[in-house]
N, C-alpha and C positions, 0 to 999 in steps of 0.2 A: 317739531325740530327734528333735523333729521339725525340720523349714525354717523357718524365720522370715522366709529371704523365696520370693520365687517362684525358679522357676530359672532366670530369665533373668533376674534381676537386675534390676528394674524396666525390661527394657526388652521389649519384645515377638515374641513368635518372628518369624520372614522368611518374610512375607506376611499375617502378624493382624492384622488393623487396630488402630489405636493404640487406647491403655486413657488414658485419662481420668479423675480420681478423682472426681472435679468437673466436673459433669455445667452447670454454667452453663459452664468455659472450652470443654468438646467441644463445646455447642452455639455460641457466639461462632464457634469457629475452621470449624467447619462453615456457619456461614450464612455467614461470609469468600469461604468456596467456593462458594459458589453464587451471590453477588452479582457478580462476574465475568463473567459471560460474553463480556461485548466489549471484556475483555483486549485483545486480538489486534489492533480497532479501533481501539481507544485508545493503544495502542503506536507502530500504522503515522503518527497522526495527528499524534502526539510527531514525530515519525521524521519523518514532511515537512516541520513546521513548522520544526522544526530544521536539513534538512537548506536549505530555501530559502536561511535566513540564514546559515547557514555557510557554502556555495555564492557567495552575496553578497560575504560580508566573509572568507575565507579564503581563497577559491582568484583564484591568480592569473594562470591559465593562461591568456594572448590568441586560444584556440581556443573560450575556453568567452567567450558573448555575454549576452544578459537570459534565464534560465532562470528558466519554471515549472515547477514540481514539481508533475504535476496528479494522480497519484494513488502509494500507496506498495502494496504487497503484501506480504502476509508469507507464512513456512511458519508449519503449528503449535507447530513444534520454537525459532523464532522464529530458527532459523541463518541462515536467505537472505531476502532480499529485495530485490525490481522493486521499480524506483525508475519510472516513464513520468513524462517530462518534454516539454519544448516546448519552441522557443525563438522570437524574433523575429529574431537579428541571429545571422548564420557560418550556416555549413553543420550542417545537423543531423548529420549524420556523424561530423563533425570532433569535432563535440559529445559525442557520445555515446564516440569513440573519447575527446574526453580527462575526461572524467568520470567513464569506468571507469578511469585510468589514475590519478587522487586519488584512488579511492574506496578506498585503504588511509589512507589519510589524515585525511579524513572518516570513516570507524569510529578511529578515533581518539579524534576532536572530540568523535564520540558516546556514545563510550563514556565519557569525561569526563562531558558533559550527563546520561546517560540512570541511570539508576536500576533498572535492570533487569541480570539473571546473565548471559544472554548476549546481545551486542551483532549485530545482524545482518551476512553478508556484502549489501554492497551491488554489485546489479546494474541498471543503470543500461538503459532502453528508449527510445529515441523516443518518442511518443506519437503514432500518425497518425489520431487521433478524427476532430482535426477539419477534416484536410483531404480523408479519407473523409463527413463531413458536409456539406461542399462539396463534392464531386461527384456525390454522392447528390443535392444539390437541385435543382445544375446540371441532373440526368438527368429529374429529376420536375418542371424548366419547361422543359426540352426535347419532355417527352412530354405534356405541359399545351399548349404554344405547336403540336404535332402535332397535338392531339384538337380545338383552336377551329378548326384550319385545316382540318380535314376534315369537321369538323360545319357552319362554311361553305360549303366547298364542294356538301357533302349538302343545307344550304338552298335554294342558290341557283339550280337547276333548279327547285324544287319552286315557288318562288317563278315563275319565267316563262311557266308554265302559265297 
């Protein structure tokens, strides 16, 4: 007597690609997998929007002033998220400490909003990009002023001749 069913009872053996009897089903599933290379970016953007709103409305810590979420970096497995923020008021170190203290509460609130299997652990970092850009701009202005002064001094004796 022959077996009426395959030995794996409708499941592919471990490591084998799944079997889809209908080619249309297989093609639709495979096309969905190919169309989402930006999923990491989309989830990071959604986390950024949701965290901005949640920090403003739900977190009542007085150490947290006006906070702007600059960017969110996710690990490929969505286990961890680095959240870069700036603040207009208050001490950045105290704000970072308060946000990291509230990260568990924010994680729970994000879990209710996001429709993903794994909500990342949140790690807040103060974004020093603006301060570094201002310092770099200041250095460039000083270098240009020094160069202009040196050019004026070099041209002055030539005019006296």
